[in-house]
C-alpha positions in Angstrom: 91.8 173.0 72.7 92.0 169.4 72.3 90.1 167.5 69.0 88.8 164.4 69.7 87.9 161.7 66.9 83.7 161.3 67.0 83.6 158.2 64.9 86.2 155.7 63.6 87.0 155.9 60.5 84.9 154.2 57.5 86.7 152.5 54.9 85.2 152.6 51.6 86.9 150.7 48.4 87.9 152.9 45.2 89.9 150.6 42.9 93.1 150.7 43.6 92.9 153.1 46.6 90.9 152.9 49.9 89.6 156.1 51.1 89.0 156.5 55.0 86.4 158.8 55.8 87.3 160.4 59.3 85.2 163.1 61.2 87.0 165.3 63.7 84.8 168.4 65.7 82.1 168.4 63.0 85.0 168.2 59.9 85.2 165.4 57.8 88.6 164.6 56.2 89.0 162.0 53.4 92.6 160.1 53.1 93.0 157.9 50.1 95.4 155.1 50.8 97.1 152.3 48.5 96.3 148.7 48.5 100.3 147.9 48.5 100.4 149.7 51.8 100.2 147.2 54.5 100.0 149.5 57.4 99.1 153.0 57.0 99.3 155.6 60.0 96.7 158.4 59.0 97.9 162.5 59.7 95.1 164.8 59.9 95.9 168.6 59.0 93.7 171.0 61.2 93.7 174.5 61.8 96.6 176.7 62.0 98.9 173.7 60.6 98.5 172.3 63.6 98.9 168.3 63.2 97.0 165.6 64.9 97.6 161.9 64.7 95.2 159.7 66.0 96.0 156.0 66.9 94.3 154.3 64.4 96.4 151.9 61.7 94.5 150.6 59.0 95.5 147.2 57.0 93.8 148.0 53.7 95.1 145.0 52.1 93.3 142.9 54.0 90.0 144.4 53.6 89.0 142.0 50.9 91.9 139.5 51.2 91.3 138.2 54.6 87.8 137.7 53.7 88.7 134.7 51.1 88.9 131.3 51.9 91.9 129.3 50.8 91.3 125.8 48.9 93.7 123.1 50.1 94.9 119.9 48.2 97.7 117.4 48.8 98.5 118.2 52.6 100.5 120.8 53.8 100.5 123.8 56.1 97.2 126.0 57.2 97.3 129.5 57.2 96.4 131.7 60.3 93.4 133.8 60.2 91.8 132.9 57.4 89.2 129.9 56.4 91.4 126.7 55.3 88.8 124.8 52.7 90.3 121.0 52.9 89.1 119.5 49.5 90.9 115.8 49.9 91.9 113.3 52.6 95.1 114.1 53.0 97.0 115.3 56.6 97.4 119.3 56.8 99.9 120.9 59.8 99.0 123.8 62.2 101.4 126.4 62.3 103.5 126.7 65.0 101.1 128.4 68.1 104.4 130.5 68.9 104.3 131.5 65.0 100.9 133.6 65.7 99.7 136.1 68.0 97.7 134.8 71.6 94.3 134.8 70.6 94.8 134.7 66.5 92.9 131.5 64.9 92.1 129.9 61.6 89.2 128.3 60.6 89.4 124.8 58.8 86.2 123.6 56.8 85.4 120.3 55.4 82.1 121.8 52.9 79.4 119.4 51.8 81.1 119.1 48.2 84.3 117.2 49.6 82.6 115.8 52.9 83.4 112.0 51.8 86.8 112.9 52.3 88.4 112.3 56.0 91.6 114.8 56.0 93.0 114.9 59.6 94.9 118.1 61.0 98.1 117.7 63.0 99.7 119.8 65.2 103.3 121.2 64.7 106.6 120.8 66.9 105.5 120.1 70.3 102.1 122.2 70.3 99.0 120.3 71.4 95.3 120.6 70.3 93.1 121.0 73.3 89.2 120.8 73.8 87.0 120.2 76.8 88.0 116.5 77.2 91.8 117.1 77.4 94.9 117.5 74.7 95.8 115.7 71.2 98.1 115.6 68.6 95.6 115.7 65.6 91.9 116.1 64.4 89.9 113.7 62.4 87.2 115.3 60.1 85.7 112.2 60.1 81.7 113.2 60.5 81.0 114.9 57.3 80.7 118.4 56.4 82.1 120.9 59.2 83.9 123.5 60.3 86.0 123.9 63.3 88.1 127.1 64.7 91.5 126.5 65.9 92.8 129.4 68.2 96.1 129.7 69.5 97.3 131.0 72.8 100.7 132.3 71.3 102.7 129.8 73.2 102.3 125.8 72.3 98.4 125.1 72.1 95.5 125.4 69.8 92.0 125.3 71.3 88.9 124.1 69.3 
């Protein structure tokens, strides 16, 4: 008799732990996972000590952390998979496109509060920045408040 997951896990925050609520064949199982564990494989104990290991990995530390933006001043390298808020007119670098997986992205924002600045985002190494009109080596934020998503091909290009 096979046991199937009837729904994806729901994750709720409970202080330093996250509670993962799973349903299998109508039975609910709660698992507590420490936020300090980056990835955790959940193993369910079912009838007669039969063990089922679903193919689920939950990044419990990113539930809150990945939703925060990173303020940047003074130049430097931007952070993939996050919102990077530029707060001055300095030059910033994209990470190498091959340092992240294909389709990973980073968002770069120049909010209204800092829209008087004209920062630039540059490629790293021999990477390119591509859009509908071709490729380039940098992107200038010179049109006021704007948010741009850069998506990596996992090799050598960030597309806008």
